[in-house]
FILOTOR-664071 format. One record per residue: x, y, z of N, C-alpha, C in turn; residue in three letters. Coordinates in Angstrom, 2 decimals, decimal comma, always signed. Each point is the difference from the previous one (the first is absolute). Layout:
% residues N
+---------+---------+---------+---------+---------+---------+---------+---------+---------+-----+
!     n_u !     n_v !     n_w !    ca_u !    ca_v !    ca_w !     c_u !     c_v !     c_w !  aa !
+---------+---------+---------+---------+---------+---------+---------+---------+---------+-----+
!       X !       Y !       Z !       X !       Y !       Z !       X !       Y !       Z ! ALA !
...
+---------+---------+---------+---------+---------+---------+---------+---------+---------+-----+
END
This chain:
% residues 89
+---------+---------+---------+---------+---------+---------+---------+---------+---------+-----+
!     n_u !     n_v !     n_w !    ca_u !    ca_v !    ca_w !     c_u !     c_v !     c_w !  aa !
+---------+---------+---------+---------+---------+---------+---------+---------+---------+-----+
!  +15,76 !  +36,07 !  -44,00 !   -0,59 !   -1,40 !   +0,26 !   +0,23 !   -0,35 !   +1,34 ! MET !
!   +1,10 !   +0,49 !   +0,50 !   +0,36 !   -0,51 !   +1,45 !   -0,97 !   +0,49 !   +0,84 ! GLU !
!   -0,59 !   +1,07 !   -0,13 !   -1,17 !   +0,48 !   +1,01 !   -1,15 !   -0,97 !   +0,06 ! GLY !
!   -0,19 !   -0,76 !   -1,11 !   -1,14 !   -0,93 !   +0,10 !   -0,08 !   -1,00 !   +1,00 ! ILE !
!   +1,21 !   -0,43 !   +0,46 !   +0,04 !   -0,94 !   +1,14 !   -0,75 !   +0,31 !   +1,25 ! ARG !
!   +0,04 !   +1,18 !   +0,38 !   -0,82 !   +0,50 !   +1,20 !   -1,42 !   -0,21 !   -0,34 ! SER !
!   -0,47 !   +0,04 !   -1,26 !   -1,47 !   -0,13 !   -0,18 !   -0,57 !   -1,26 !   -0,21 ! GLU !
!   +0,93 !   -1,05 !   -0,18 !   -0,38 !   -1,25 !   -0,35 !   -0,52 !   -0,79 !   +1,42 ! VAL !
!   -1,13 !   -0,73 !   -0,25 !   -0,48 !   -0,62 !   +1,36 !   +0,97 !   -1,23 !   +0,36 ! LEU !
!   -0,06 !   -0,20 !   +1,24 !   +0,95 !   -0,90 !   +0,52 !   +0,00 !   -1,46 !   -0,50 ! PRO !
!   -1,21 !   -0,39 !   -0,49 !   -0,26 !   -1,16 !   -0,59 !   +0,88 !   -0,07 !   -1,37 ! LEU !
!   +0,09 !   +1,13 !   -0,80 !   +0,72 !   -0,06 !   -1,19 !   +1,35 !   +0,43 !   +0,16 ! ASN !
!   +0,64 !   +0,37 !   +1,05 !   +1,17 !   +0,51 !   +0,22 !   +1,15 !   -0,88 !   -0,52 ! LEU !
!   +0,09 !   -1,25 !   +0,30 !   +1,01 !   -1,05 !   -0,50 !   +0,07 !   +0,03 !   -1,52 ! GLN !
!   -1,26 !   -0,01 !   -0,56 !   +0,08 !   -0,19 !   -1,50 !   +0,46 !   +1,36 !   -0,58 ! ALA !
!   -0,28 !   +1,12 !   +0,61 !   +0,62 !   +1,34 !   -0,50 !   +1,44 !   +0,03 !   +0,30 ! THR !
!   +0,62 !   -0,43 !   +1,05 !   +1,39 !   -0,15 !   +0,08 !   +0,68 !   -0,69 !   -0,95 ! ILE !
!   -0,60 !   -1,25 !   -0,29 !   +0,54 !   -0,90 !   -1,05 !   +0,01 !   +0,75 !   -1,37 ! ARG !
!   -1,00 !   +0,65 !   -0,27 !   -0,33 !   +0,65 !   -1,32 !   +1,17 !   +1,11 !   -0,01 ! TYR !
!   +0,17 !   +0,66 !   +0,90 !   +1,10 !   +0,94 !   -0,10 !   +1,33 !   -0,35 !   -0,05 ! PHE !
!   +0,37 !   -1,21 !   +0,65 !   +1,24 !   -0,60 !   -0,01 !   +0,41 !   -0,81 !   -1,45 ! ALA !
!   -1,11 !   -0,62 !   -0,40 !   +0,22 !   -0,82 !   -1,15 !   -0,33 !   +0,62 !   -1,46 ! SER !
!   -0,96 !   +1,06 !   +0,01 !   -0,31 !   +0,74 !   -1,21 !   +0,30 !   +1,55 !   -0,01 ! VAL !
!   -0,51 !   +0,71 !   +1,01 !   +0,21 !   +1,28 !   -0,18 !   +1,44 !   +0,41 !   +0,10 ! TRP !
!   +0,83 !   -0,29 !   +0,86 !   +1,38 !   +0,34 !   +0,02 !   +0,69 !   -0,23 !   -0,94 ! GLU !
!   +0,11 !   -1,24 !   -0,69 !   +0,79 !   -0,21 !   -1,20 !   -0,60 !   +0,67 !   -1,29 ! PRO !
!   -1,27 !   +0,26 !   -0,14 !   -0,57 !   +0,68 !   -1,01 !   +0,45 !   +1,42 !   +0,04 ! VAL !
!   -0,25 !   +0,59 !   +1,24 !   +0,34 !   +1,46 !   +0,42 !   +1,47 !   +0,27 !   -0,48 ! HIS !
!   +0,90 !   -0,94 !   +0,46 !   +1,29 !   +0,07 !   -0,25 !   +0,50 !   -0,07 !   -1,46 ! THR !
!   -0,61 !   -0,76 !   -0,87 !   +0,14 !   +0,04 !   -1,45 !   -0,49 !   +1,33 !   -0,63 ! LEU !
!   -1,22 !   +0,23 !   +0,36 !   -0,55 !   +1,32 !   -0,72 !   +0,78 !   +1,15 !   +0,40 ! VAL !
!   +0,41 !   +0,19 !   +1,29 !   +0,89 !   +1,16 !   +0,30 !   +1,30 !   +0,09 !   -0,66 ! THR !
!   +0,73 !   -1,21 !   -0,16 !   +1,13 !   -0,14 !   -0,80 !   -0,25 !   +0,41 !   -1,49 ! ALA !
!   -1,10 !   -0,45 !   -0,60 !   -0,26 !   +0,48 !   -1,32 !   -0,24 !   +1,44 !   -0,25 ! VAL !
!   -0,66 !   +0,56 !   +1,07 !   -0,36 !   +1,34 !   -0,07 !   +1,13 !   +1,01 !   +0,17 ! LEU !
!   +0,90 !   -0,46 !   +0,76 !   +1,32 !   +0,74 !   +0,21 !   +0,77 !   +0,12 !   -1,10 ! SER !
!   -0,21 !   -0,94 !   -0,95 !   +0,79 !   -0,02 !   -1,20 !   -0,47 !   +0,92 !   -1,12 ! LEU !
!   -1,14 !   +0,62 !   +0,07 !   -0,71 !   +0,84 !   -0,94 !   +0,58 !   +1,34 !   +0,28 ! GLN !
!   +0,12 !   +0,65 !   -1,05 !   +0,38 !   +1,59 !   +0,25 !   -0,90 !   +0,78 !   +0,58 ! PRO !
!   +0,23 !   +0,94 !   +0,76 !   -0,96 !   +0,78 !   +0,70 !   -0,65 !   +1,09 !   -1,00 ! SER !
!   -1,22 !   +0,13 !   +0,05 !   -0,49 !   +1,06 !   -0,86 !   -0,83 !   +0,97 !   +0,84 ! GLN !
!   +0,58 !   +0,11 !   +1,32 !   -0,63 !   +1,00 !   +0,95 !   +0,67 !   +1,31 !   +0,12 ! ASP !
!   +0,80 !   +0,22 !   -1,08 !   +0,84 !   +1,27 !   +0,19 !   -0,66 !   +1,13 !   -1,12 ! ASP !
!   -0,93 !   +0,62 !   +0,46 !   -0,76 !   +0,96 !   -0,97 !   +1,12 !   +1,13 !   -0,61 ! PRO !
!   +1,06 !   +0,25 !   +0,90 !   +0,97 !   +1,08 !   -0,49 !   +0,60 !   -0,30 !   -1,18 ! ASP !
!   +0,31 !   -1,39 !   -0,22 !   +0,54 !   -0,72 !   -1,36 !   -0,59 !   +0,43 !   -1,16 ! LYS !
!   -1,43 !   +0,13 !   +0,06 !   -0,68 !   +0,20 !   -1,20 !   -0,64 !   +1,46 !   -0,03 ! PHE !
!   +0,22 !   +0,85 !   +1,01 !   -0,53 !   +1,21 !   +0,04 !   +0,28 !   +0,88 !   -1,16 ! LYS !
!   +1,31 !   +0,04 !   -0,47 !   +0,27 !   +0,77 !   -1,13 !   -0,68 !   -0,46 !   -1,32 ! SER !
!   -0,09 !   -1,29 !   -0,22 !   -0,60 !   -0,41 !   -1,27 !   -1,43 !   +0,21 !   +0,19 ! TYR !
!   -0,72 !   -0,17 !   +1,08 !   -1,41 !   +0,20 !   +0,12 !   -0,39 !   +1,48 !   -0,29 ! ILE !
!   +0,96 !   +0,94 !   +0,53 !   -0,38 !   +1,33 !   -0,13 !   +0,27 !   +0,35 !   -1,50 ! GLU !
!   +0,94 !   -0,53 !   -0,59 !   +0,34 !   +0,35 !   -1,44 !   -1,30 !   -0,74 !   -0,79 ! ALA !
!   -0,33 !   -0,85 !   +0,19 !   -1,16 !   -0,79 !   -0,66 !   -1,45 !   +0,75 !   +0,11 ! GLU !
!   -0,24 !   +0,39 !   +1,35 !   -1,12 !   +0,93 !   +0,37 !   +0,16 !   +1,44 !   -0,91 ! GLU !
!   +1,04 !   +0,45 !   -0,13 !   +0,20 !   +1,26 !   -0,59 !   -0,27 !   -0,16 !   -1,69 ! ALA !
!   +0,63 !   -1,02 !   -0,41 !   -0,14 !   -0,34 !   -1,31 !   -1,48 !   -0,14 !   -0,33 ! ARG !
!   -0,63 !   -0,83 !   +0,67 !   -1,51 !   -0,33 !   -0,24 !   -0,83 !   +1,25 !   +0,22 ! LEU !
!   +0,32 !   +0,88 !   +1,02 !   -0,75 !   +1,07 !   +0,17 !   +0,18 !   +0,94 !   -1,23 ! GLU !
!   +1,20 !   +0,12 !   -0,60 !   +0,16 !   +0,92 !   -1,01 !   -0,73 !   -0,50 !   -1,22 ! ASN !
!   +0,01 !   -1,37 !   -0,19 !   -0,84 !   -0,43 !   -1,00 !   -1,54 !   +0,13 !   +0,09 ! ASN !
!   -0,42 !   -0,15 !   +1,23 !   -1,28 !   +0,16 !   +0,21 !   -0,51 !   +1,58 !   -0,17 ! LEU !
!   +0,77 !   +0,79 !   +0,37 !   -0,21 !   +1,44 !   -0,25 !   -0,06 !   +0,33 !   -1,58 ! ARG !
!   +0,81 !   -0,74 !   -0,78 !   +0,17 !   +0,30 !   -1,43 !   -1,39 !   -0,45 !   -0,70 ! ALA !
!   -0,68 !   -1,01 !   +0,62 !   -1,24 !   -0,19 !   -0,49 !   -1,16 !   +0,49 !   +0,68 ! VAL !
!   +0,28 !   +0,82 !   +0,86 !   -1,03 !   +0,61 !   +0,90 !   -0,81 !   -0,96 !   +0,85 ! ASP !
!   +0,63 !   -1,07 !   +0,42 !   -0,38 !   -1,06 !   +0,82 !   -1,24 !   -0,68 !   -0,66 ! TYR !
!   -0,15 !   +0,09 !   -1,31 !   -1,11 !   -0,75 !   -0,58 !   +0,56 !   -1,27 !   -0,70 ! ILE !
!   -0,35 !   -1,14 !   +0,34 !   +0,35 !   -1,33 !   -0,59 !   -1,17 !   -0,49 !   -0,53 ! ILE !
!   -0,09 !   +0,21 !   -1,36 !   -1,28 !   -0,42 !   -0,70 !   +0,24 !   -1,28 !   -1,00 ! ASP !
!   +1,16 !   -0,65 !   +0,15 !   +0,13 !   -1,30 !   -0,69 !   +1,67 !   -0,47 !   +0,20 ! GLY !
!   +0,15 !   -1,08 !   -0,51 !   +1,38 !   -0,59 !   +0,18 !   +1,09 !   +0,76 !   -0,56 ! THR !
!   -0,31 !   +0,63 !   -1,07 !   +1,13 !   +0,92 !   -0,63 !   +0,39 !   +0,92 !   +0,89 ! ASP !
!   -0,96 !   +0,70 !   +0,80 !   +0,29 !   +1,07 !   +0,96 !   +0,70 !   -0,61 !   +1,11 ! THR !
!   -0,36 !   -1,18 !   +0,49 !   +0,73 !   -0,71 !   +1,14 !   +1,37 !   -0,33 !   -0,34 ! LEU !
!   +0,32 !   -0,40 !   -1,38 !   +1,36 !   -0,09 !   -0,44 !   +0,82 !   +1,18 !   +0,08 ! THR !
!   -0,64 !   +1,15 !   -0,26 !   +0,65 !   +1,34 !   -0,07 !   +0,48 !   +0,23 !   +1,49 ! LEU !
!   -0,85 !   -0,33 !   +0,83 !   +0,15 !   +0,30 !   +1,40 !   +1,13 !   -0,94 !   +0,68 ! ILE !
!   -0,10 !   -1,29 !   -0,08 !   +0,80 !   -1,01 !   +0,50 !   +1,46 !   -0,31 !   -0,78 ! THR !
!   -0,18 !   +0,35 !   -1,23 !   +1,12 !   -0,36 !   -0,92 !   -0,27 !   -1,34 !   -0,57 ! GLY !
!   +0,95 !   -0,47 !   -1,00 !   -0,14 !   -1,24 !   -0,53 !   +0,49 !   -1,13 !   +1,08 ! VAL !
!   -0,86 !   -1,03 !   -0,17 !   +0,35 !   -1,12 !   +0,81 !   -0,56 !   +0,19 !   +1,47 ! GLY !
!   +0,72 !   -0,57 !   +1,13 !   -0,46 !   +0,09 !   +1,25 !   +0,37 !   +1,37 !   +0,81 ! ARG !
!   -0,86 !   +0,28 !   +0,85 !   +0,42 !   +1,08 !   +0,93 !   +1,29 !   -0,16 !   +0,78 ! VAL !
!   +0,13 !   -1,15 !   +0,53 !   +1,18 !   -0,35 !   +0,86 !   +1,18 !   -0,46 !   -0,96 ! GLU !
!   +1,13 !   +0,21 !   +0,58 !   +1,20 !   -0,28 !   -1,02 !   +0,46 !   -1,30 !   +0,59 ! LYS !
!   +0,61 !   -0,90 !   -0,88 !   +0,65 !   -1,28 !   +0,44 !   +1,45 !   +0,21 !   -0,47 ! VAL !
!   +0,90 !   -0,47 !   +0,94 !   +1,46 !   +0,27 !   -0,32 !   +0,44 !   -1,36 !   +0,05 ! SER !
!   +1,10 !   -0,27 !   -0,96 !   +0,49 !   -1,45 !   +0,18 !   +1,43 !   +0,07 !   +0,40 ! THR !
+---------+---------+---------+---------+---------+---------+---------+---------+---------+-----+
END
C-alpha cells in the first residue's frame, strides 16, 4: 500500500495521506496484531510424518481394491470409517 502514494495524482495526494493516517495505519496495526496471535501453519515438516503415513495407508487400501472405486462401500474400505483426517482433542 505504501507504494501507491507515488502513483497518486497531485490533486489527490492530500486525501490519500489523510486516508493512510486515519484509516490504513490503524486498521493495518489491528490486523497485524490479530494475525500474529494465530499459530503458524507454515511448517510442512511438522506434518510430514503424518502425511506420509496417511498416503501409505491410502495407497495400500487402493491397491487392495485394484484402484477400482465403484461405490460408497468401496470408498469406505479405502478411507476407513468416518473422515479421512483425524481430529484430536
